[in-house]
N, C-alpha and C positions, 0 to 999 in steps of 0.2 A: 450335323444333325439339323433336321428341318424344324423340329419343335424348339421353342425358345428355352425350355428347361425339360429335364427328364420327367415324363408323366408319372404322377403319384397315383397308382391304381387304387389305393385305399381311399384317397380323397375323391377320385372320380366315382367310385362306387357309393360313397356317402352322398354325393350330389344327387344320386338317383332315388334316395329314400324319400317316400311321401309323394312321389309323382309317378307318371306312366312308366318310366324306365324301371323303377323299383317294383311297381305292380306286376309288370310282365316278367320280372325275374332276370332282367338283363344285368350282366356282371362283366366289367372290364377285366380282362385276364392277362393281356400282354401288350407291350409297347416296344418299338424299336426305333431306329434312326428316323424312319419316315412312315411308320405304320402304327396302327392301334388295332387291337382285337378285343372282341367281347363275345360272350356266349349268351344264349337264351334257351330256356327249357321249352320243349314241345310238350305241353300239358293242356288241361282243359281251358285255362284262360288265354292261351295263345292259339287254340284251334278253332276252326270254323265248324259248323254243325255236322259236316260229313266226316269229322275226325282227322282232318288234315291240318297242318300248320297254316294259319290264316295268312294270306298275302299281305294284309295290312300290318300284321306283326312283323313280317320281314321288313316292311318299309319303316316301321318304328325303329327296329334294330339298325337299319342302314342310315336313317337320318340322325339317330343318336351318335353313331360312330363318326359320320361326316362332320356334324356340328362340333363335337368335342375335339376332333382332330384339328379342325380349322381354328378353334379357340386356342389350342396349344401352340399354334404358329404365331399368334399375336403377342407382341411385347408392349403394345401401346395401352396404357390405362384408359378405360372407357371405350375401347373398341370391342365389338362383338359380332359374331356371324349370325345371319338369319337366312333361312332357306328361301331360295327363289324358285327352284324347280327340282323335282326328284322323279326318277322313273325306276321301274323295277321289272325285270323279266324273270318270271317264276319258271324255272326249268325242270324241276323234279320235286315231287311231293315228299313230305316228311310226315310220318305218323307218330313217332315217339322219339325219346331221347333228348337231344339238344342240337342246336345249330350254332356255328361259330362264324362271325363276320369279321372280315379284315378290310380295313380302309387304307387306301394309298392315294397319293396326290396325282392328279393329272395336270392341274394348273394352279399355281399359287401367285395371284396378282395382288396389287394394292387394294383394289376395290371388289374383286371377285375371286372365288376359288372354286375349283371343280375337283371332286373326289370320286373315286370308284370303290364300290364295296362289293366284295365277293362273299357269299354266304354258302357254307358247306355243312353237310350233315356229319355225323360222327364217323362215317366211313371215308370221309374226304371227298364225297361227290359234290360237285357244284350244284346247288339247288336254286340259287337266285343270284342275279347280278344286277347291281343298281348303280346309278350315277346321280350325284347331287351337285347342284350349283348353289353357292352361297354368296350373298352380298356381305361385304364387310362394312359395318356401320360404325361411324365414329361420332361420339357425343360432342 
């Protein structure tokens, strides 16, 4: 297992309360040996003025998944991941329902990590693909 301990989804969802993750309704829903999933509703607060899921909301979902997954790989007290770069290709618009993101590792190093996040609509269509590079900071 890539993660140092089995992810506690209830704990991860509590971490989102009172910040952007909670405000957007992002909820961690599944975890496996080397992946983490979260969903986000497509509603007024996640849409742009034309009624479509905002690309920035996709990026918040992607960065949240990547950062939390990276954190789960660290066993060192005082080490934490910070974003260096993130990109997103928005492939298909979403007007309603929810989207689900799934993060998986591309590179897990001592000082950097790279994760890929695929975001799908409720029908399973790939709507966005993102990649995040994180620096691992040690106090």
